[in-house]
Structure formats: structure tokens, C-alpha cells
C-alpha positions, 0 to 999 in steps of 0.5 A: 484512500486506505486499502484493506485486504480480508483473507479467509477461506470462509466467504461468509467471514470475509463478507461479514468483516468487509461489511463491518469495515465499510460501515465503520468507514465507507471511504476504505477500499476492501479487497476479499480473498479466499486463500493465502495463495490468492492474496499473495498472487494479487498482493498490492501493499495494503494498509491492513490485512485481516488474515485467517490463520487456519486456511486450506493450502498455505495457512495464515502464518506462512501467508504472513511470512510471504507478505513480510518478505515484500511488505514490512509496513502493513498491519496484520490482524489475524482471525482465528477460532483457537487461542493456541494459534496466537503465539505463532502470529508473533513470528510475522509481527502481527499487530492484533488478532480477532477471535471468531465468532467476530463481533462488530464491537470488537472489530470496530475496536481493532479498526480504531486502534489499528488506524491510529498507527496507520495514520501515524505511519502515513506521516513518515512511511519508509521504503527500503531499496537495494541500490548500487550503494547497498540497502537504503531506506527512504521516506516516501514523501522524499521520492520525486520519481523513478526513471528506467534508463540504461537498463537501470532504475534511477531513483531521484529524491529531494536529497540525492539520486540512487541507481538500482536494478529491476523493472520499472513496472515492479516499482509501480506495483510497489508504490501505486497505492502510495500516490505514485503514477506511471505517466510514461512507460519509463517513468514512475512519478510521485504525484505529491511533487507534481507542480505543473503539467503543460502539454506533454511535459510534467514539471516537478517541484525539484526543478526536473521535467519528465515526459507525459505519454500522449496515449496516457495524457487524458487518463493521467491528468484525471488520475492527478485530479483525483489524487489532489481531490482526495488529498484535500479531502483528507486534509479537511477531515484532519482539520475537523 
């Protein structure tokens, strides 16, 4: 499921944009924020961020800079009443901008254009990690799972294994919107690579087996079923 964040200190603007997005595609999950501080505090790697430039507190340009520090992939669409602000939007690699007052026709045009790129990026989405060997960029679909072991995070991909420092919970926060789940306090698994589940063992298509917490068993299996159902539905729509 695609996720969009709308951030504007005018609640009415947030509501208008959110409503038009849902009209365009009711399957998109929309999150509204009324300040840059609130968006940054709850940031969860959105596919698109509609971001007001002229906000109280930290403005949209600074908010965009902070988003870019942790997320280089999201498409930022700036909302502004002033053309003079547009130049500043390029500092954070803004994808597009919408002049207020926002019209449904223009917003729909931007959504269609933006999601052409989002869907292309889905086919190969790269994430960068600071490993013991330096910074590496890995295609999300190549990652099998992460494991917290010996005070380090082990990242197992289809090609090789990497080690890095950090918290496993931070890895989950970064990848949960991309089809990753946390079946055990020490593991984050890519649901794309789950081959089978038997009792409290999860079997992956690379031959590895990871544990499933007894407390999470029921909820996690439901999460897996939801993931598979959504994936099949997306594939069906692509064929149509």
C-alpha cells in the first residue's frame, strides 16, 4: 500500500489535499501533519510528501532538508502561495510544486506524474547502509533479513552478508513500509522472501530459518497474509 504525507499548518488545506488524493486512489494511505516538527517526529518513509513551504516553526525547506537526511527516495511536492519560494525547493531535490489555491485538476495531474516515477522506483528501490565495509547500496528486494547478534546488526542479502552497528528497532522503522516485518525481537524479515511457516519457524527462500516469537505468532501470520493479498492485488491491477 502506498503512503502519502500531507504537511500544512492550515488544516483546511491538509483536508482538501487528503480528500482529493483519496478520490484519485482510495487505496492510498494518507497521513496529515500541521507542522514540520510533527512530520519529522513521526516520519515513516512515505512514497510522496506534500509539504507546505511557508509554515510556522521550521519551514518547508528546512523540513525537506531533514527529510532528505534520512530518506533520499521520497518524492517531495511543495505547496506554496508564492512563486519566489520555488527556487529554494530545488535545494532538497523537490519533485514538483503546487501553487495555492490548489485545484483538483492540477493536483490530479501531479499525482499521475509523481506515481509514474514511484511505480518505476518500486521495481528497484535502493537503500544505503553504513556497514563495517563502508557505505553500501542494496536493492530492497535483495535483502532477506536483519538479525541483531553480538551487539551488531547482521544484514543477510541474496548475494552476501554485511554487519553494522545500530538498533534493530531502527531498521524496522526504516523498512516496515517496504514489506519488512518483525517476527521476533532480534529479527526483521523481508516478507517477500518468506517461503513457509511451520510452528515457530520461518523458512526463507535462501535456505535460512529464523524464529517466530510465540507471543507474535497469530498477529504476524495475519500480517504475512495481508502482505501476500496486497501483493497479489497489485499484480492483478498491473496486468489489467
